[in-house]
C-alpha positions as CSV (number, residue, x, y, z in Angstrom):
1,M,23.5,11.4,-19.1
2,P,20.1,12.2,-20.7
3,A,18.9,9.1,-22.7
4,P,15.6,7.5,-23.5
5,G,16.5,4.6,-21.1
6,N,17.3,7.0,-18.3
7,P,14.1,9.0,-17.7
8,G,15.4,10.5,-14.5
9,A,18.5,12.1,-16.1
10,L,16.6,15.3,-16.9
11,R,15.9,17.5,-13.9
12,L,13.9,20.7,-13.2
13,A,14.9,22.5,-10.0
14,G,17.0,19.5,-9.1
15,I,14.2,17.1,-9.2
16,S,13.7,14.4,-12.0
17,L,11.2,15.4,-14.7
18,L,9.8,11.9,-14.4
19,W,8.8,12.7,-10.7
20,W,7.4,16.1,-11.7
21,Y,5.3,14.3,-14.3
22,A,4.1,11.3,-12.1
23,A,3.5,13.2,-8.8
24,L,2.2,16.5,-9.9
25,V,1.7,17.4,-13.7
26,A,-0.3,14.3,-14.7
27,P,-2.3,14.1,-11.5
28,L,-3.3,17.8,-11.8
29,A,-4.2,17.3,-15.4
30,A,-6.4,14.3,-14.3
31,V,-8.2,16.4,-11.6
32,L,-8.9,19.2,-14.2
33,I,-10.3,16.6,-16.6
34,V,-12.6,15.3,-13.7
35,I,-13.8,18.8,-13.0
36,A,-14.6,19.3,-16.7
37,V,-16.4,16.1,-17.0
38,E,-18.3,16.7,-13.8
39,R,-19.5,20.1,-15.1
40,G,-20.6,18.5,-18.3
41,A,-22.5,15.8,-16.5
42,A,-24.1,18.1,-14.0
43,A,-27.3,18.3,-16.0
44,E,-27.8,14.5,-15.6
45,G,-28.6,14.8,-11.9
46,A,-26.6,14.5,-8.7
47,A,-25.1,11.3,-7.6
48,P,-26.1,9.7,-4.2
49,A,-25.0,11.7,-1.2
50,G,-21.5,11.0,-0.1
51,S,-20.5,9.0,-3.2
52,A,-17.3,10.8,-3.7
53,A,-16.4,10.4,0.0
54,V,-17.1,6.7,-0.2
55,S,-14.7,6.5,-3.1
56,V,-12.0,8.4,-1.3
57,A,-12.4,6.3,1.9
58,A,-12.4,3.0,0.0
59,W,-9.3,3.8,-2.1
60,A,-7.2,6.0,0.2
61,S,-6.8,3.3,2.9
62,P,-3.8,3.2,5.2
63,V,-2.0,0.6,3.2
64,V,-2.3,2.5,-0.1
65,L,-0.8,5.7,1.6
66,A,1.9,3.5,3.2
67,V,2.8,2.1,-0.3
68,V,3.3,5.7,-1.5
69,A,5.4,6.7,1.4
70,A,7.5,3.5,1.5
71,S,8.2,3.5,-2.2
72,V,9.5,7.1,-2.0
73,F,11.5,6.3,1.2
74,T,13.3,3.4,-0.4
75,G,13.6,4.8,-3.9
76,A,11.8,1.9,-5.5
77,A,12.4,1.9,-9.3
78,E,8.7,1.5,-10.1
79,A,7.6,4.2,-7.6
80,P,6.7,7.0,-10.1
81,A,4.4,4.7,-12.1
82,A,2.8,3.2,-9.0
83,I,2.1,6.6,-7.4
84,L,0.6,8.0,-10.6
85,A,-1.6,5.0,-10.9
86,I,-2.7,5.3,-7.3
87,I,-3.9,8.9,-7.9
88,V,-5.6,8.4,-11.3
89,A,-7.1,4.9,-10.9
90,P,-10.1,5.9,-8.9
91,L,-10.7,8.8,-11.2
92,I,-10.7,6.6,-14.3
93,A,-13.0,4.2,-12.5
94,L,-15.5,6.8,-11.6
95,L,-15.6,8.4,-15.1
96,V,-16.3,5.0,-16.7
97,P,-20.0,4.3,-17.1
98,A,-21.3,1.9,-14.3
99,T,-22.1,-1.7,-15.1
100,R,-25.1,-3.7,-13.8
101,E,-23.9,-7.2,-14.2
102,T,-26.0,-9.7,-12.2
103,I,-25.1,-13.0,-10.7
104,G,-27.0,-14.8,-13.4
105,E,-24.7,-13.3,-16.0
106,N,-21.4,-13.9,-14.1
107,P,-21.6,-15.6,-10.6
108,I,-17.8,-15.4,-10.3
109,A,-17.8,-11.5,-10.2
110,P,-19.4,-11.1,-6.7
111,V,-17.1,-13.9,-5.3
112,A,-14.0,-12.1,-6.7
113,T,-15.3,-8.9,-5.3
114,G,-15.7,-10.4,-1.8
115,L,-12.2,-12.0,-2.0
116,S,-10.7,-8.8,-3.1
117,I,-12.2,-6.8,-0.3
118,G,-11.1,-9.4,2.2
119,L,-7.5,-9.2,0.9
120,I,-7.6,-5.4,1.1
121,L,-8.8,-5.5,4.7
122,W,-6.1,-8.1,5.5
123,A,-3.4,-5.8,4.1
124,N,-4.6,-2.8,6.1
125,L,-4.8,-4.8,9.3
126,A,-1.3,-6.3,8.7
127,L,0.0,-2.8,8.2
128,L,-1.6,-1.5,11.4
129,G,0.0,-4.3,13.3
130,G,3.3,-3.5,11.8
131,V,3.0,0.2,12.7
132,A,2.1,-0.8,16.3
133,S,5.1,-3.1,16.5
134,A,7.4,-0.4,15.2
135,L,6.1,1.9,18.0
136,G,6.6,-0.6,20.7
137,Y,3.1,-2.0,21.0
138,P,1.8,-5.6,20.5
139,G,1.2,-5.9,16.7
140,R,-1.2,-8.8,16.7
141,A,-3.3,-7.3,19.5
142,S,-3.4,-3.9,17.7
143,S,-4.7,-5.7,14.5
144,L,-7.4,-7.3,16.5
145,L,-8.4,-4.1,18.2
146,A,-8.6,-2.3,14.9
147,A,-10.7,-5.2,13.4
148,A,-13.1,-5.0,16.5
149,L,-13.6,-1.3,16.0
150,A,-14.2,-1.7,12.3
151,L,-16.7,-4.5,13.0
152,V,-18.7,-2.2,15.3
153,A,-18.7,0.5,12.7
154,V,-19.8,-1.8,9.9
155,R,-22.5,-3.4,12.1
156,L,-23.9,0.2,12.9
157,R,-24.2,0.8,9.2
158,V,-22.4,4.1,9.4
159,D,-23.0,6.2,6.2
160,F,-21.1,9.0,4.4
161,G,-24.1,11.1,3.3
162,G,-25.2,14.4,4.6
163,G,-22.4,14.8,7.2
164,G,-22.9,11.3,8.5
165,K,-20.4,9.6,10.9
166,G,-18.6,8.0,8.1
167,L,-17.7,11.4,6.7
168,V,-16.5,12.4,10.2
169,L,-14.3,9.4,10.5
170,L,-12.8,10.0,7.1
171,Y,-11.9,13.7,7.7
172,A,-10.7,12.9,11.3
173,G,-8.4,10.2,9.9
174,I,-7.1,12.5,7.3
175,L,-6.4,15.3,9.8
176,A,-4.5,12.9,12.1
177,F,-2.5,11.6,9.2
178,V,-1.6,15.1,8.0
179,V,-0.8,16.7,11.3
180,P,2.5,14.8,12.1
181,V,3.8,15.6,8.6
182,A,2.8,19.2,9.0
183,V,4.8,19.4,12.2
184,V,7.8,17.6,10.8
185,V,8.2,20.3,8.0
186,P,9.0,23.3,10.2
187,T,11.1,21.1,12.5
188,V,13.6,20.0,9.8
189,A,13.2,23.6,8.3
190,V,13.5,22.2,4.7
191,A,10.9,22.2,2.0
192,P,10.1,18.7,0.5
193,W,11.7,19.5,-2.8
194,S,14.8,20.9,-1.1
195,A,14.9,17.7,1.0
196,W,14.6,15.6,-2.2
197,R,17.5,17.5,-3.8
198,D,19.7,17.1,-0.7
199,V,19.1,13.3,-0.6
200,A,19.7,13.0,-4.3
201,S,23.0,14.8,-4.1
202,R,24.5,12.7,-1.2
203,P,27.4,10.3,-2.1
204,A,25.9,7.8,0.3
205,L,23.0,7.4,2.7
206,T,24.6,7.3,6.1
207,F,23.7,7.3,9.8
208,G,23.6,10.8,11.3
209,E,25.2,11.7,14.5
210,R,21.9,12.5,16.2
211,Q,19.9,9.6,14.8
212,A,18.5,7.1,17.4
213,W,20.4,4.2,15.8
214,V,23.6,6.0,16.7
215,T,22.8,7.7,20.1
216,E,20.6,5.4,22.3
217,G,20.2,2.6,19.8
218,R,17.0,0.7,18.9
219,T,15.5,-2.7,19.3
220,L,14.7,-4.9,16.3
221,V,11.0,-5.6,15.8
222,M,11.7,-8.5,13.3
223,P,14.7,-10.7,12.3
224,V,17.1,-9.0,9.8
225,A,20.0,-9.9,7.6
226,L,22.2,-6.7,7.0
227,D,24.7,-6.6,4.2
228,F,27.6,-4.3,4.8
229,T,29.6,-2.6,2.0
230,E,32.2,-1.0,4.2
231,A,33.9,-1.5,7.5
232,H,31.5,-0.9,10.4
233,R,31.4,-1.4,14.1
234,V,28.1,-2.3,15.8
235,T,27.6,-2.3,19.6
236,A,25.2,-4.6,21.5
237,L,23.1,-2.9,24.1
238,A,21.6,-6.1,25.4
239,P,22.7,-9.7,25.4
240,A,22.2,-11.3,21.9
241,T,23.6,-13.7,19.4
242,F,25.4,-12.0,16.5
243,R,25.8,-14.3,13.4
244,V,28.1,-13.1,10.7
245,F,28.2,-14.8,7.3
246,E,31.6,-14.1,5.6
247,L,32.7,-15.2,2.2
248,D,33.3,-18.8,3.1
249,R,32.1,-19.4,6.7
250,L,29.7,-18.5,9.4
251,R,30.9,-17.0,12.7
252,E,28.8,-16.6,15.8
253,W,29.2,-14.4,18.9
254,Q,27.3,-14.2,22.1
255,L,27.7,-10.4,22.9
256,R,26.9,-8.8,26.2
257,A,25.6,-5.2,26.6
258,G,28.4,-2.8,25.7
259,D,30.4,-5.3,23.6
260,S,31.2,-4.3,20.0
261,L,31.7,-6.3,16.8
262,S,33.7,-5.2,13.7
263,L,32.4,-6.1,10.3
264,R,34.2,-6.0,7.1
265,P,32.9,-5.2,3.6
266,G,30.9,-8.1,2.2
267,D,29.9,-9.4,5.6
268,R,26.2,-10.3,6.4
269,L,25.1,-9.8,9.9
270,V,22.0,-11.9,11.0
271,L,20.1,-10.9,14.1
272,E,16.8,-12.2,15.7
273,A,13.9,-10.0,16.7
274,G,14.5,-8.4,20.1
275,A,18.2,-7.7,19.7
276,R,19.1,-4.2,20.7
277,L,22.1,-2.4,19.2
278,K,23.5,0.7,17.8
279,F,25.5,1.6,14.7
280,E,28.5,3.8,13.9
281,A,27.9,7.5,12.9
282,G,28.9,8.4,9.3
283,K,28.7,4.9,8.0
284,R,26.4,3.7,5.2
285,V,23.0,2.4,6.1
286,P,22.9,-1.3,5.3
287,G,20.1,-2.1,2.9
288,A,19.6,1.5,1.7
289,A,20.4,2.8,-1.8
290,A,24.0,2.9,-2.7
291,S,24.0,6.6,-3.1
292,G,21.6,9.6,-3.3
293,V,21.7,9.4,-7.1
294,A,20.7,5.7,-6.9
295,W,17.9,6.6,-4.6
296,A,16.5,9.3,-6.8
297,D,17.0,7.6,-10.2
298,P,17.7,3.9,-9.7
299,P,19.9,2.5,-12.5
300,E,17.5,-0.4,-13.0
301,R,14.6,1.9,-13.7
302,G,15.1,1.5,-17.5
303,T,15.3,-2.3,-17.4
304,A,12.7,-4.8,-18.7
305,S,12.1,-6.2,-15.1
306,T,11.3,-2.7,-13.8
307,A,9.0,-2.1,-16.7
308,A,7.2,-5.3,-16.0
309,R,6.8,-4.4,-12.3
310,A,5.5,-1.0,-13.2
311,L,3.1,-2.5,-15.6
312,G,1.9,-5.1,-13.0
313,A,1.4,-2.4,-10.4
314,T,-0.5,-0.1,-12.8
315,F,-2.8,-2.7,-14.2
316,S,-3.6,-4.1,-10.7
317,L,-4.4,-0.6,-9.4
318,V,-6.4,0.6,-12.3
319,G,-8.2,-2.7,-12.9
320,G,-8.8,-3.1,-9.2
321,A,-10.4,0.4,-9.0
322,L,-12.5,-0.3,-12.2
323,A,-13.8,-3.5,-10.6
324,L,-14.5,-2.1,-7.1
325,F,-16.3,1.0,-8.4
326,R,-18.0,-0.6,-11.4
327,S,-21.5,-0.2,-9.7
328,R,-21.1,3.5,-9.2
329,R,-22.5,5.8,-11.8
330,A,-20.1,7.8,-14.0
331,A,-19.3,11.4,-13.0
332,A,-20.1,10.9,-9.3
333,G,-21.8,14.2,-8.7
334,E,-20.6,17.6,-7.4
335,G,-18.3,16.0,-4.7
336,L,-16.1,14.2,-7.3
337,P,-13.7,17.1,-8.0
338,T,-13.3,17.6,-4.2
339,G,-12.7,13.9,-3.8
340,A,-10.1,14.0,-6.6
341,G,-8.3,16.9,-5.1
342,L,-8.4,15.3,-1.6
343,M,-6.9,12.0,-3.1
344,L,-4.0,14.0,-4.7
345,A,-3.4,15.9,-1.6
346,L,-3.2,12.7,0.5
347,V,-0.8,11.0,-1.9
348,L,1.4,14.2,-1.9
349,V,1.5,14.2,1.9
350,A,2.4,10.5,2.0
351,A,5.2,11.1,-0.6
352,C,6.5,14.0,1.7
353,L,6.6,11.5,4.6
354,G,8.8,9.3,2.5
355,I,11.1,12.1,1.5
356,Y,11.6,13.3,5.0
357,G,12.3,9.8,6.1
358,A,15.1,9.4,3.6
359,Y,16.3,12.9,4.4
360,A,16.4,12.7,8.2
361,A,16.3,9.0,9.1
362,P,17.4,6.6,6.3
363,G,17.9,3.8,8.8
364,L,14.2,3.6,10.0
365,S,13.5,0.5,8.0
366,I,16.1,-1.7,9.8
367,G,14.3,-4.4,11.7
368,V,10.9,-2.9,11.0
369,P,8.2,-4.0,8.5
370,A,9.0,-2.1,5.3
371,L,5.7,-0.3,5.0
372,A,5.5,0.6,8.7
373,A,8.9,2.2,8.9
374,V,8.0,5.6,7.5
375,F,5.4,6.2,10.2
376,G,8.3,6.5,12.7
377,V,9.5,9.6,11.0
378,P,7.9,12.1,13.5
379,S,9.6,10.4,16.5
380,A,12.9,10.2,14.6
381,V,12.9,13.9,13.8
382,I,11.4,15.4,16.9
383,P,13.1,14.2,20.1
384,G,11.5,13.2,23.3
385,A,7.8,12.7,24.2
386,A,6.6,15.2,21.6
387,G,7.9,13.1,18.8
388,Q,6.4,9.9,20.3
389,T,3.1,11.7,20.8
390,L,3.0,12.8,17.1
391,A,3.8,9.3,16.0
392,L,0.9,8.0,18.1
393,V,-1.3,10.6,16.6
394,G,-0.3,9.5,13.1
395,A,-0.9,5.9,14.0
396,G,-4.3,6.8,15.5
397,G,-5.1,8.5,12.2
398,L,-4.3,5.4,10.3
399,V,-6.8,3.4,12.5
400,V,-9.5,6.0,12.0
401,L,-8.9,6.0,8.2
402,F,-9.1,2.2,8.3
403,L,-12.6,2.4,9.9
404,A,-13.7,4.6,7.1
405,T,-12.2,2.3,4.6
406,A,-13.9,-0.8,6.1
407,I,-17.3,1.0,6.1
408,A,-16.9,2.1,2.5
409,L,-15.8,-1.4,1.3
410,S,-18.7,-2.9,3.1
411,G,-21.0,-0.5,1.2
412,I,-19.4,-1.6,-2.0
413,L,-19.9,-5.3,-1.1
414,D,-23.5,-4.7,-0.1
415,A,-24.1,-3.0,-3.5
416,T,-22.6,-6.0,-5.3
417,L,-24.5,-8.5,-3.5
418,D,-27.8,-6.6,-3.8
419,R,-27.4,-6.7,-7.5
420,S,-26.7,-10.4,-7.2
421,G,-29.7,-11.2,-5.0
422,R,-27.4,-12.7,-2.3
423,R,-27.3,-10.1,0.4
424,K,-27.6,-12.6,3.2
425,S,-25.6,-15.8,3.6
426,G,-26.9,-18.9,5.3
427,V,-23.8,-21.0,4.8
428,L,-22.4,-19.9,8.1
429,S,-25.6,-19.7,10.1
430,V,-24.5,-21.8,13.0
431,G,-24.3,-21.4,16.7
432,P,-26.3,-19.2,19.1
433,P,-28.7,-16.6,17.6
434,W,-26.4,-13.6,18.1
435,V,-23.6,-15.6,16.2
436,R,-26.0,-16.5,13.4
437,T,-27.0,-12.8,13.1
438,L,-23.3,-11.7,12.8
439,L,-22.4,-14.5,10.4
440,S,-25.4,-13.8,8.2
441,D,-23.8,-10.6,7.1
442,P,-21.1,-11.2,4.4
443,A,-19.3,-8.0,5.3
444,T,-18.9,-9.2,8.9
445,V,-17.7,-12.6,7.8
446,I,-15.1,-11.1,5.5
447,L,-13.8,-8.7,8.2
448,V,-13.5,-11.6,10.7
449,L,-11.6,-13.7,8.3
450,A,-9.4,-10.8,7.3
451,A,-8.5,-10.2,11.0
452,G,-7.7,-13.9,11.5
453,A,-5.4,-13.8,8.5
454,A,-3.7,-10.6,9.6
455,V,-3.0,-12.2,13.0
456,A,-1.9,-15.5,11.7
457,W,0.1,-14.3,8.7
458,P,1.0,-10.7,8.9
459,G,3.2,-11.0,5.9
460,D,4.0,-8.3,3.3
461,A,1.0,-5.9,3.3
462,S,1.7,-4.5,-0.1
463,R,1.8,-7.9,-1.7
464,V,-1.5,-8.8,-0.2
465,L,-2.9,-5.4,-1.3
466,F,-1.8,-5.9,-4.9
467,A,-3.2,-9.5,-4.8
468,G,-6.6,-8.2,-3.8
469,L,-6.7,-5.5,-6.5
470,G,-5.1,-7.8,-9.2
471,L,-7.7,-10.6,-8.5
472,T,-10.6,-8.4,-9.5
473,A,-8.6,-6.9,-12.4
474,S,-8.0,-10.4,-13.8
475,T,-11.5,-11.9,-13.1
476,I,-13.8,-9.0,-13.8
477,V,-12.0,-6.3,-15.9
478,A,-9.9,-8.4,-18.3
479,P,-12.9,-10.6,-19.5
480,R,-15.1,-7.5,-19.9
481,L,-12.4,-5.8,-22.0
482,A,-12.5,-8.8,-24.3
483,G,-16.1,-8.6,-25.1
484,D,-19.8,-8.3,-23.9
485,G,-20.8,-11.9,-24.4
486,R,-22.2,-13.5,-21.2
487,W,-20.5,-16.9,-21.6
488,A,-17.3,-15.2,-22.8
489,R,-17.1,-13.2,-19.6
490,L,-18.0,-16.2,-17.5
491,V,-15.3,-18.4,-19.0
492,G,-12.8,-15.5,-18.9
493,S,-13.5,-14.9,-15.2
494,L,-13.1,-18.6,-14.4
495,V,-9.8,-18.8,-16.3
496,G,-8.6,-15.6,-14.6
497,M,-9.5,-16.9,-11.2
498,V,-7.7,-20.2,-11.6
499,A,-4.7,-18.6,-13.2
500,F,-4.4,-16.0,-10.5
501,A,-4.6,-18.6,-7.7
502,S,-2.0,-20.8,-9.4
503,V,0.5,-18.0,-9.8
504,A,-0.1,-16.7,-6.3
505,V,0.5,-20.1,-4.8
506,Y,3.2,-21.5,-7.0
507,G,4.8,-18.1,-8.2
508,R,7.7,-18.4,-5.8
509,H,9.0,-21.3,-7.9
510,L,9.3,-19.2,-11.0
511,P,12.8,-18.3,-12.3
512,G,14.3,-14.9,-11.1
513,W,13.6,-13.1,-14.4
514,A,9.8,-13.8,-13.8
515,G,9.8,-12.4,-10.3
516,A,7.4,-9.6,-11.3
517,V,4.7,-12.2,-12.1
518,W,4.8,-13.5,-8.6
519,T,4.6,-10.0,-7.1
520,Y,1.8,-9.0,-9.5
521,P,-0.1,-12.2,-10.5
522,A,-2.4,-10.2,-12.7
523,L,0.5,-9.9,-15.2
524,A,-0.2,-13.5,-16.1
525,A,-3.8,-14.1,-15.0
526,A,-5.3,-11.1,-16.9
527,P,-3.9,-11.9,-20.4
528,L,-5.1,-15.5,-20.0
529,A,-8.6,-14.4,-18.9
530,W,-8.8,-11.9,-21.8
531,T,-7.6,-14.5,-24.3
532,A,-10.2,-17.1,-23.1
533,S,-12.9,-14.5,-23.4
534,R,-12.0,-13.6,-26.8
535,I,-11.8,-17.2,-28.0
536,I,-15.2,-18.0,-26.5
537,G,-16.7,-14.8,-27.8
538,R,-15.5,-15.5,-31.3
539,Y,-16.1,-19.2,-31.6
540,G,-18.3,-20.2,-28.8
541,E,-21.3,-17.8,-28.9
């Protein structure tokens, strides 16, 4: 029932007012404010060509769009706050006056910026590898291929100004990302808001009779542990080991193709990657929300832990954007309103992808990396080769978007190092001349390291993304909010860096109630950095 602790109880046209506000009303208001500010600042002169496009390319990376789609698909409790922050964070950053902090004032800032960009690239490459795996292609090889293409684009110094190749990459990636979703809409013949209402009204999220998990079955890309809340029969389609944890014991079966296994409520089924099986039609999807209502308005949304997670996501996103775009002038010229509208449109398309995933294929996330699952919606909705082709088009669009992101982030790094007086690095100048030439460019070094990390530790791409954004929020933004003293900012940045690294490494040992701090280390690091800066600013300078 309607109550302050249940913000999703009130609905308009069957959709929660919270979602109307987070995904449409507030973002539209932000875009209108941007237009008004841009017109007021027009007399100050135009920004550098392509500045708005650089901002969109740097921010609307594949992993950010995947976070939007996956949070809607799974019904994450903090999804509305995260989506709102994703839309407005770059707008806030571009409307704030630019800073010109040099390395003499704060030598930690360019280091934090480089680490942040490396983590963002790592997250994107890990996502691309996950999407490739979900579509049946080698994940690590796909990450390396994307990194190699990005390396070529960065070395060619592709730009975004005056219809440059960077702008072509950005628009081509956006088009390829949007086309599969545009084809899905008439195929399901349901508008996004109608699909949302349908899912929200379901008593349970179940396997449909025509879904791939029920008809021909699917192969697990990664190991899974599935918890069942009702009786269910699974059928093996290839020889595999099925382990079932019951209340007081572990049972293990070696099933051959065609063998079935009956599971009871409370059982946990553990399977290794490569197992191929199918589920029973009409049964609940293990791991999905308990019901449509729980998907639309999770009961934990009003809890303190969800509030902490929402705060951590919001601060990491807004603070990360402020830090990345701090060198860009306020009101970034005539292209800013277009860029703001484009960002809003991309986020809405990604949200629609998540909605249609929950509507037509709620079991997509079984045995697939969480962020990658939603990009299988076209092949799940459209049967045969057409659906597979559309899924490949969408995956190709993600790769092209990543190239634009890598180029834009390289430009941001170059601007940061130019101000710092450390554009070239001699630390890694070893080996043959061509190797020394490559390693003398910091952007190249960071991209190579990010590729290696994505191949060695694919991990959770969303956690890596928020680590990258939260790092700069803690080491650059929090100290600056505390004051303008040089030493205060320097000490605050140092404290923020150490605290962030400590939480990121040892956060898994925190008690359960502090889990949000491990997911979003900026929740702990930023306040410590701010406090240290305030103390030094008040008593040390």
